[in-house]
PyMOL commands that place a pseudoatom at each C-alpha (Angstrom):
pseudoatom trace, name=CA, resn=UNK, resi=1, chain=A, elem=C, hetatm=0, pos=[104.462, 62.326, 189.879]
pseudoatom trace, name=CA, resn=UNK, resi=2, chain=A, elem=C, hetatm=0, pos=[106.590, 59.176, 189.672]
pseudoatom trace, name=CA, resn=UNK, resi=3, chain=A, elem=C, hetatm=0, pos=[104.460, 56.045, 189.765]
pseudoatom trace, name=CA, resn=UNK, resi=4, chain=A, elem=C, hetatm=0, pos=[106.733, 53.099, 190.410]
pseudoatom trace, name=CA, resn=UNK, resi=5, chain=A, elem=C, hetatm=0, pos=[103.852, 50.673, 190.861]
pseudoatom trace, name=CA, resn=UNK, resi=6, chain=A, elem=C, hetatm=0, pos=[102.970, 51.023, 187.162]
pseudoatom trace, name=CA, resn=UNK, resi=7, chain=A, elem=C, hetatm=0, pos=[106.392, 49.999, 185.923]
pseudoatom trace, name=CA, resn=UNK, resi=8, chain=A, elem=C, hetatm=0, pos=[106.859, 46.537, 184.488]
pseudoatom trace, name=CA, resn=UNK, resi=9, chain=A, elem=C, hetatm=0, pos=[110.106, 44.641, 185.031]
pseudoatom trace, name=CA, resn=UNK, resi=10, chain=A, elem=C, hetatm=0, pos=[112.514, 44.841, 182.110]
pseudoatom trace, name=CA, resn=UNK, resi=11, chain=A, elem=C, hetatm=0, pos=[114.839, 41.910, 181.508]
pseudoatom trace, name=CA, resn=UNK, resi=12, chain=A, elem=C, hetatm=0, pos=[118.275, 42.540, 180.073]
pseudoatom trace, name=CA, resn=UNK, resi=13, chain=A, elem=C, hetatm=0, pos=[119.813, 39.353, 178.678]
pseudoatom trace, name=CA, resn=UNK, resi=14, chain=A, elem=C, hetatm=0, pos=[123.250, 39.054, 180.224]
pseudoatom trace, name=CA, resn=UNK, resi=15, chain=A, elem=C, hetatm=0, pos=[125.572, 36.183, 180.908]
pseudoatom trace, name=CA, resn=UNK, resi=16, chain=A, elem=C, hetatm=0, pos=[125.559, 35.650, 184.647]
pseudoatom trace, name=CA, resn=UNK, resi=17, chain=A, elem=C, hetatm=0, pos=[127.489, 33.577, 187.142]
pseudoatom trace, name=CA, resn=UNK, resi=18, chain=A, elem=C, hetatm=0, pos=[124.114, 33.217, 188.924]
pseudoatom trace, name=CA, resn=UNK, resi=19, chain=A, elem=C, hetatm=0, pos=[122.240, 32.014, 185.820]
pseudoatom trace, name=CA, resn=UNK, resi=20, chain=A, elem=C, hetatm=0, pos=[119.542, 33.878, 183.927]
pseudoatom trace, name=CA, resn=UNK, resi=21, chain=A, elem=C, hetatm=0, pos=[119.445, 37.541, 182.988]
pseudoatom trace, name=CA, resn=UNK, resi=22, chain=A, elem=C, hetatm=0, pos=[119.520, 40.794, 184.859]
pseudoatom trace, name=CA, resn=UNK, resi=23, chain=A, elem=C, hetatm=0, pos=[116.107, 42.179, 185.777]
pseudoatom trace, name=CA, resn=UNK, resi=24, chain=A, elem=C, hetatm=0, pos=[115.721, 45.930, 186.216]
pseudoatom trace, name=CA, resn=UNK, resi=25, chain=A, elem=C, hetatm=0, pos=[112.819, 46.623, 188.536]
pseudoatom trace, name=CA, resn=UNK, resi=26, chain=A, elem=C, hetatm=0, pos=[111.501, 49.189, 191.008]
pseudoatom trace, name=CA, resn=UNK, resi=27, chain=A, elem=C, hetatm=0, pos=[112.755, 48.857, 194.582]
pseudoatom trace, name=CA, resn=UNK, resi=28, chain=A, elem=C, hetatm=0, pos=[110.437, 47.140, 197.047]
pseudoatom trace, name=CA, resn=UNK, resi=29, chain=A, elem=C, hetatm=0, pos=[110.000, 47.341, 200.796]
pseudoatom trace, name=CA, resn=UNK, resi=30, chain=A, elem=C, hetatm=0, pos=[111.518, 43.864, 201.232]
pseudoatom trace, name=CA, resn=UNK, resi=31, chain=A, elem=C, hetatm=0, pos=[114.804, 44.818, 199.460]
pseudoatom trace, name=CA, resn=UNK, resi=32, chain=A, elem=C, hetatm=0, pos=[116.599, 46.194, 202.543]
pseudoatom trace, name=CA, resn=UNK, resi=33, chain=A, elem=C, hetatm=0, pos=[118.754, 43.157, 203.306]
pseudoatom trace, name=CA, resn=UNK, resi=34, chain=A, elem=C, hetatm=0, pos=[119.570, 42.550, 199.616]
pseudoatom trace, name=CA, resn=UNK, resi=35, chain=A, elem=C, hetatm=0, pos=[120.699, 46.185, 199.199]
pseudoatom trace, name=CA, resn=UNK, resi=36, chain=A, elem=C, hetatm=0, pos=[122.697, 46.077, 202.450]
pseudoatom trace, name=CA, resn=UNK, resi=37, chain=A, elem=C, hetatm=0, pos=[124.581, 42.984, 201.191]
pseudoatom trace, name=CA, resn=UNK, resi=38, chain=A, elem=C, hetatm=0, pos=[125.095, 44.654, 197.790]
pseudoatom trace, name=CA, resn=UNK, resi=39, chain=A, elem=C, hetatm=0, pos=[126.571, 47.802, 199.364]
pseudoatom trace, name=CA, resn=UNK, resi=40, chain=A, elem=C, hetatm=0, pos=[128.811, 45.850, 201.735]
pseudoatom trace, name=CA, resn=UNK, resi=41, chain=A, elem=C, hetatm=0, pos=[130.121, 43.799, 198.796]
pseudoatom trace, name=CA, resn=UNK, resi=42, chain=A, elem=C, hetatm=0, pos=[131.233, 46.809, 196.761]
pseudoatom trace, name=CA, resn=UNK, resi=43, chain=A, elem=C, hetatm=0, pos=[134.963, 47.486, 196.671]
pseudoatom trace, name=CA, resn=UNK, resi=44, chain=A, elem=C, hetatm=0, pos=[136.162, 50.529, 198.632]
pseudoatom trace, name=CA, resn=UNK, resi=45, chain=A, elem=C, hetatm=0, pos=[136.970, 52.219, 195.289]
pseudoatom trace, name=CA, resn=UNK, resi=46, chain=A, elem=C, hetatm=0, pos=[133.418, 51.671, 193.958]
pseudoatom trace, name=CA, resn=UNK, resi=47, chain=A, elem=C, hetatm=0, pos=[131.896, 52.809, 197.264]
pseudoatom trace, name=CA, resn=UNK, resi=48, chain=A, elem=C, hetatm=0, pos=[133.983, 55.971, 197.141]
pseudoatom trace, name=CA, resn=UNK, resi=49, chain=A, elem=C, hetatm=0, pos=[133.092, 56.719, 193.520]
pseudoatom trace, name=CA, resn=UNK, resi=50, chain=A, elem=C, hetatm=0, pos=[129.379, 56.493, 194.382]
pseudoatom trace, name=CA, resn=UNK, resi=51, chain=A, elem=C, hetatm=0, pos=[129.157, 57.852, 197.945]
pseudoatom trace, name=CA, resn=UNK, resi=52, chain=A, elem=C, hetatm=0, pos=[132.398, 59.899, 198.062]
pseudoatom trace, name=CA, resn=UNK, resi=53, chain=A, elem=C, hetatm=0, pos=[133.413, 57.795, 201.082]
pseudoatom trace, name=CA, resn=UNK, resi=54, chain=A, elem=C, hetatm=0, pos=[133.774, 54.146, 202.093]
pseudoatom trace, name=CA, resn=UNK, resi=55, chain=A, elem=C, hetatm=0, pos=[130.571, 52.571, 203.430]
pseudoatom trace, name=CA, resn=UNK, resi=56, chain=A, elem=C, hetatm=0, pos=[131.861, 49.231, 204.696]
pseudoatom trace, name=CA, resn=UNK, resi=57, chain=A, elem=C, hetatm=0, pos=[129.027, 48.636, 207.206]
pseudoatom trace, name=CA, resn=UNK, resi=58, chain=A, elem=C, hetatm=0, pos=[125.881, 50.287, 205.807]
pseudoatom trace, name=CA, resn=UNK, resi=59, chain=A, elem=C, hetatm=0, pos=[123.388, 50.947, 208.596]
pseudoatom trace, name=CA, resn=UNK, resi=60, chain=A, elem=C, hetatm=0, pos=[119.655, 50.342, 208.406]
pseudoatom trace, name=CA, resn=UNK, resi=61, chain=A, elem=C, hetatm=0, pos=[118.843, 54.067, 208.149]
pseudoatom trace, name=CA, resn=UNK, resi=62, chain=A, elem=C, hetatm=0, pos=[121.288, 54.521, 205.290]
pseudoatom trace, name=CA, resn=UNK, resi=63, chain=A, elem=C, hetatm=0, pos=[119.836, 51.540, 203.397]
pseudoatom trace, name=CA, resn=UNK, resi=64, chain=A, elem=C, hetatm=0, pos=[116.264, 52.732, 203.989]
pseudoatom trace, name=CA, resn=UNK, resi=65, chain=A, elem=C, hetatm=0, pos=[117.209, 56.173, 202.605]
pseudoatom trace, name=CA, resn=UNK, resi=66, chain=A, elem=C, hetatm=0, pos=[118.538, 54.508, 199.436]
pseudoatom trace, name=CA, resn=UNK, resi=67, chain=A, elem=C, hetatm=0, pos=[115.249, 52.636, 199.026]
pseudoatom trace, name=CA, resn=UNK, resi=68, chain=A, elem=C, hetatm=0, pos=[112.861, 55.502, 199.805]
pseudoatom trace, name=CA, resn=UNK, resi=69, chain=A, elem=C, hetatm=0, pos=[110.330, 56.024, 197.019]
pseudoatom trace, name=CA, resn=UNK, resi=70, chain=A, elem=C, hetatm=0, pos=[107.740, 58.795, 196.996]
pseudoatom trace, name=CA, resn=UNK, resi=71, chain=A, elem=C, hetatm=0, pos=[106.514, 61.607, 194.744]
pseudoatom trace, name=CA, resn=UNK, resi=72, chain=A, elem=C, hetatm=0, pos=[110.025, 63.151, 194.785]
pseudoatom trace, name=CA, resn=UNK, resi=73, chain=A, elem=C, hetatm=0, pos=[112.198, 60.006, 194.621]
pseudoatom trace, name=CA, resn=UNK, resi=74, chain=A, elem=C, hetatm=0, pos=[112.437, 56.892, 192.468]
pseudoatom trace, name=CA, resn=UNK, resi=75, chain=A, elem=C, hetatm=0, pos=[114.653, 53.831, 192.878]
pseudoatom trace, name=CA, resn=UNK, resi=76, chain=A, elem=C, hetatm=0, pos=[115.472, 51.015, 190.469]
pseudoatom trace, name=CA, resn=UNK, resi=77, chain=A, elem=C, hetatm=0, pos=[117.451, 47.874, 191.200]
pseudoatom trace, name=CA, resn=UNK, resi=78, chain=A, elem=C, hetatm=0, pos=[119.256, 45.536, 188.832]
pseudoatom trace, name=CA, resn=UNK, resi=79, chain=A, elem=C, hetatm=0, pos=[118.851, 42.039, 190.230]
pseudoatom trace, name=CA, resn=UNK, resi=80, chain=A, elem=C, hetatm=0, pos=[119.736, 38.493, 189.330]
pseudoatom trace, name=CA, resn=UNK, resi=81, chain=A, elem=C, hetatm=0, pos=[117.315, 36.340, 191.238]
pseudoatom trace, name=CA, resn=UNK, resi=82, chain=A, elem=C, hetatm=0, pos=[117.664, 37.618, 194.804]
pseudoatom trace, name=CA, resn=UNK, resi=83, chain=A, elem=C, hetatm=0, pos=[121.083, 39.255, 194.287]
pseudoatom trace, name=CA, resn=UNK, resi=84, chain=A, elem=C, hetatm=0, pos=[121.291, 43.026, 193.708]
pseudoatom trace, name=CA, resn=UNK, resi=85, chain=A, elem=C, hetatm=0, pos=[123.957, 43.980, 191.142]
pseudoatom trace, name=CA, resn=UNK, resi=86, chain=A, elem=C, hetatm=0, pos=[122.969, 47.621, 190.571]
pseudoatom trace, name=CA, resn=UNK, resi=87, chain=A, elem=C, hetatm=0, pos=[121.172, 50.510, 192.278]
pseudoatom trace, name=CA, resn=UNK, resi=88, chain=A, elem=C, hetatm=0, pos=[119.912, 53.699, 190.613]
pseudoatom trace, name=CA, resn=UNK, resi=89, chain=A, elem=C, hetatm=0, pos=[117.971, 56.532, 192.144]
pseudoatom trace, name=CA, resn=UNK, resi=90, chain=A, elem=C, hetatm=0, pos=[116.541, 59.844, 191.098]
pseudoatom trace, name=CA, resn=UNK, resi=91, chain=A, elem=C, hetatm=0, pos=[115.176, 62.667, 193.171]
pseudoatom trace, name=CA, resn=UNK, resi=92, chain=A, elem=C, hetatm=0, pos=[113.730, 66.080, 192.523]
pseudoatom trace, name=CA, resn=UNK, resi=93, chain=A, elem=C, hetatm=0, pos=[116.682, 68.409, 192.136]
pseudoatom trace, name=CA, resn=UNK, resi=94, chain=A, elem=C, hetatm=0, pos=[117.212, 71.924, 193.403]
pseudoatom trace, name=CA, resn=UNK, resi=95, chain=A, elem=C, hetatm=0, pos=[118.751, 73.352, 190.220]
pseudoatom trace, name=CA, resn=UNK, resi=96, chain=A, elem=C, hetatm=0, pos=[117.499, 70.648, 187.824]
pseudoatom trace, name=CA, resn=UNK, resi=97, chain=A, elem=C, hetatm=0, pos=[114.250, 68.735, 187.421]
pseudoatom trace, name=CA, resn=UNK, resi=98, chain=A, elem=C, hetatm=0, pos=[115.875, 65.500, 188.566]
pseudoatom trace, name=CA, resn=UNK, resi=99, chain=A, elem=C, hetatm=0, pos=[119.211, 64.423, 190.029]
pseudoatom trace, name=CA, resn=UNK, resi=100, chain=A, elem=C, hetatm=0, pos=[120.440, 60.894, 189.512]
pseudoatom trace, name=CA, resn=UNK, resi=101, chain=A, elem=C, hetatm=0, pos=[122.940, 58.590, 191.191]
pseudoatom trace, name=CA, resn=UNK, resi=102, chain=A, elem=C, hetatm=0, pos=[123.813, 54.978, 190.545]
pseudoatom trace, name=CA, resn=UNK, resi=103, chain=A, elem=C, hetatm=0, pos=[126.263, 52.230, 191.349]
pseudoatom trace, name=CA, resn=UNK, resi=104, chain=A, elem=C, hetatm=0, pos=[126.940, 48.854, 189.752]
pseudoatom trace, name=CA, resn=UNK, resi=105, chain=A, elem=C, hetatm=0, pos=[128.635, 45.866, 191.414]
pseudoatom trace, name=CA, resn=UNK, resi=106, chain=A, elem=C, hetatm=0, pos=[132.331, 45.671, 190.582]
pseudoatom trace, name=CA, resn=UNK, resi=107, chain=A, elem=C, hetatm=0, pos=[132.010, 42.424, 188.619]
pseudoatom trace, name=CA, resn=UNK, resi=108, chain=A, elem=C, hetatm=0, pos=[129.212, 43.923, 186.475]
pseudoatom trace, name=CA, resn=UNK, resi=109, chain=A, elem=C, hetatm=0, pos=[130.968, 47.171, 185.579]
pseudoatom trace, name=CA, resn=UNK, resi=110, chain=A, elem=C, hetatm=0, pos=[131.866, 47.681, 181.932]
pseudoatom trace, name=CA, resn=UNK, resi=111, chain=A, elem=C, hetatm=0, pos=[128.958, 45.546, 180.641]
pseudoatom trace, name=CA, resn=UNK, resi=112, chain=A, elem=C, hetatm=0, pos=[126.539, 48.401, 179.930]
pseudoatom trace, name=CA, resn=UNK, resi=113, chain=A, elem=C, hetatm=0, pos=[124.398, 47.841, 183.013]
pseudoatom trace, name=CA, resn=UNK, resi=114, chain=A, elem=C, hetatm=0, pos=[124.989, 51.380, 184.333]
pseudoatom trace, name=CA, resn=UNK, resi=115, chain=A, elem=C, hetatm=0, pos=[123.869, 52.857, 181.003]
pseudoatom trace, name=CA, resn=UNK, resi=116, chain=A, elem=C, hetatm=0, pos=[120.784, 50.658, 180.991]
pseudoatom trace, name=CA, resn=UNK, resi=117, chain=A, elem=C, hetatm=0, pos=[119.873, 51.670, 184.542]
pseudoatom trace, name=CA, resn=UNK, resi=118, chain=A, elem=C, hetatm=0, pos=[120.393, 55.334, 183.645]
pseudoatom trace, name=CA, resn=UNK, resi=119, chain=A, elem=C, hetatm=0, pos=[118.216, 55.141, 180.531]
pseudoatom trace, name=CA, resn=UNK, resi=120, chain=A, elem=C, hetatm=0, pos=[115.431, 53.341, 182.381]
pseudoatom trace, name=CA, resn=UNK, resi=121, chain=A, elem=C, hetatm=0, pos=[115.542, 55.783, 185.298]
pseudoatom trace, name=CA, resn=UNK, resi=122, chain=A, elem=C, hetatm=0, pos=[115.506, 58.786, 182.955]
pseudoatom trace, name=CA, resn=UNK, resi=123, chain=A, elem=C, hetatm=0, pos=[112.598, 57.387, 180.923]
pseudoatom trace, name=CA, resn=UNK, resi=124, chain=A, elem=C, hetatm=0, pos=[110.591, 57.198, 184.135]
pseudoatom trace, name=CA, resn=UNK, resi=125, chain=A, elem=C, hetatm=0, pos=[111.631, 60.731, 185.149]
pseudoatom trace, name=CA, resn=UNK, resi=126, chain=A, elem=C, hetatm=0, pos=[110.889, 62.056, 181.657]
pseudoatom trace, name=CA, resn=UNK, resi=127, chain=A, elem=C, hetatm=0, pos=[107.402, 60.499, 181.792]
pseudoatom trace, name=CA, resn=UNK, resi=128, chain=A, elem=C, hetatm=0, pos=[106.909, 62.387, 185.068]
pseudoatom trace, name=CA, resn=UNK, resi=129, chain=A, elem=C, hetatm=0, pos=[107.878, 65.694, 183.412]
pseudoatom trace, name=CA, resn=UNK, resi=130, chain=A, elem=C, hetatm=0, pos=[111.636, 65.984, 184.017]
pseudoatom trace, name=CA, resn=UNK, resi=131, chain=A, elem=C, hetatm=0, pos=[113.543, 67.772, 181.253]
pseudoatom trace, name=CA, resn=UNK, resi=132, chain=A, elem=C, hetatm=0, pos=[116.854, 68.598, 182.961]
pseudoatom trace, name=CA, resn=UNK, resi=133, chain=A, elem=C, hetatm=0, pos=[119.105, 66.334, 184.991]
pseudoatom trace, name=CA, resn=UNK, resi=134, chain=A, elem=C, hetatm=0, pos=[121.969, 66.812, 187.352]
pseudoatom trace, name=CA, resn=UNK, resi=135, chain=A, elem=C, hetatm=0, pos=[124.570, 64.590, 188.943]
pseudoatom trace, name=CA, resn=UNK, resi=136, chain=A, elem=C, hetatm=0, pos=[127.705, 64.957, 191.008]
pseudoatom trace, name=CA, resn=UNK, resi=137, chain=A, elem=C, hetatm=0, pos=[130.659, 62.850, 189.874]
pseudoatom trace, name=CA, resn=UNK, resi=138, chain=A, elem=C, hetatm=0, pos=[134.111, 62.515, 191.418]
pseudoatom trace, name=CA, resn=UNK, resi=139, chain=A, elem=C, hetatm=0, pos=[136.628, 64.127, 189.090]
pseudoatom trace, name=CA, resn=UNK, resi=140, chain=A, elem=C, hetatm=0, pos=[138.642, 60.919, 188.732]
pseudoatom trace, name=CA, resn=UNK, resi=141, chain=A, elem=C, hetatm=0, pos=[135.598, 58.825, 187.774]
pseudoatom trace, name=CA, resn=UNK, resi=142, chain=A, elem=C, hetatm=0, pos=[136.657, 58.696, 184.128]
pseudoatom trace, name=CA, resn=UNK, resi=143, chain=A, elem=C, hetatm=0, pos=[134.150, 55.982, 183.139]
pseudoatom trace, name=CA, resn=UNK, resi=144, chain=A, elem=C, hetatm=0, pos=[131.117, 57.983, 184.232]
pseudoatom trace, name=CA, resn=UNK, resi=145, chain=A, elem=C, hetatm=0, pos=[132.422, 61.267, 182.852]
pseudoatom trace, name=CA, resn=UNK, resi=146, chain=A, elem=C, hetatm=0, pos=[133.052, 59.538, 179.514]
pseudoatom trace, name=CA, resn=UNK, resi=147, chain=A, elem=C, hetatm=0, pos=[129.511, 58.092, 179.571]
pseudoatom trace, name=CA, resn=UNK, resi=148, chain=A, elem=C, hetatm=0, pos=[128.121, 61.573, 180.275]
pseudoatom trace, name=CA, resn=UNK, resi=149, chain=A, elem=C, hetatm=0, pos=[130.054, 63.086, 177.353]
pseudoatom trace, name=CA, resn=UNK, resi=150, chain=A, elem=C, hetatm=0, pos=[128.756, 60.369, 175.038]
pseudoatom trace, name=CA, resn=UNK, resi=151, chain=A, elem=C, hetatm=0, pos=[125.139, 60.507, 176.207]
pseudoatom trace, name=CA, resn=UNK, resi=152, chain=A, elem=C, hetatm=0, pos=[124.864, 64.290, 176.600]
pseudoatom trace, name=CA, resn=UNK, resi=153, chain=A, elem=C, hetatm=0, pos=[127.523, 66.039, 174.491]
pseudoatom trace, name=CA, resn=UNK, resi=154, chain=A, elem=C, hetatm=0, pos=[126.039, 69.441, 175.385]
pseudoatom trace, name=CA, resn=UNK, resi=155, chain=A, elem=C, hetatm=0, pos=[126.118, 68.781, 179.139]
pseudoatom trace, name=CA, resn=UNK, resi=156, chain=A, elem=C, hetatm=0, pos=[127.565, 71.527, 181.294]
pseudoatom trace, name=CA, resn=UNK, resi=157, chain=A, elem=C, hetatm=0, pos=[130.312, 70.250, 183.585]
pseudoatom trace, name=CA, resn=UNK, resi=158, chain=A, elem=C, hetatm=0, pos=[131.625, 72.399, 186.416]
pseudoatom trace, name=CA, resn=UNK, resi=159, chain=A, elem=C, hetatm=0, pos=[134.638, 71.110, 188.345]
pseudoatom trace, name=CA, resn=UNK, resi=160, chain=A, elem=C, hetatm=0, pos=[134.988, 72.162, 191.968]
pseudoatom trace, name=CA, resn=UNK, resi=161, chain=A, elem=C, hetatm=0, pos=[136.834, 70.632, 194.893]
pseudoatom trace, name=CA, resn=UNK, resi=162, chain=A, elem=C, hetatm=0, pos=[137.495, 67.285, 193.217]
pseudoatom trace, name=CA, resn=UNK, resi=163, chain=A, elem=C, hetatm=0, pos=[133.943, 66.793, 191.953]
pseudoatom trace, name=CA, resn=UNK, resi=164, chain=A, elem=C, hetatm=0, pos=[132.230, 67.572, 188.688]
pseudoatom trace, name=CA, resn=UNK, resi=165, chain=A, elem=C, hetatm=0, pos=[128.710, 68.950, 188.731]
pseudoatom trace, name=CA, resn=UNK, resi=166, chain=A, elem=C, hetatm=0, pos=[126.911, 67.781, 185.585]
pseudoatom trace, name=CA, resn=UNK, resi=167, chain=A, elem=C, hetatm=0, pos=[123.802, 69.483, 184.177]
pseudoatom trace, name=CA, resn=UNK, resi=168, chain=A, elem=C, hetatm=0, pos=[122.166, 68.189, 181.006]
pseudoatom trace, name=CA, resn=UNK, resi=169, chain=A, elem=C, hetatm=0, pos=[118.928, 68.258, 179.070]
pseudoatom trace, name=CA, resn=UNK, resi=170, chain=A, elem=C, hetatm=0, pos=[116.937, 65.016, 179.045]
pseudoatom trace, name=CA, resn=UNK, resi=171, chain=A, elem=C, hetatm=0, pos=[116.051, 64.226, 175.449]
pseudoatom trace, name=CA, resn=UNK, resi=172, chain=A, elem=C, hetatm=0, pos=[114.413, 60.830, 175.048]
for i in range(1, 172): cmd.bond("trace and resi %d" % i, "trace and resi %d" % (i + 1))
show_as sticks, trace
zoom trace
């Protein structure tokens, strides 16, 4: 069982236009408006790479679904003060123990924040018993596919209809 209330915030020192470092923390009930602004601020390309479509006006139900935490789902946010710069979620998978998905603000991409969110999310899933992970990645998302190859060289990748289904063993 995932227990987000037991997690302590983890600070990642990063230069920031907002001052201070990036804090990776569990999502909270009061994060809806921050996450809505984060999603609306993503470029259409970044939205498409994460959601496989453009989400220019994220509705309340959509945002609530991205923040839902229970025994099957976990959500972490990367924040700078009150500004969300990353979102990562895991949920109990059908073919794997856990499936993960994440997105990082355009201006924070390429700084290692996505890898940090992934590692933190997987540590939490591993502590809850997960040993296999899955993710769906658009075939032209070269950055994520490269990260997957580096992190899990033995991952199985099946391409179908423009997406790549990734299955890997969690080894922390």
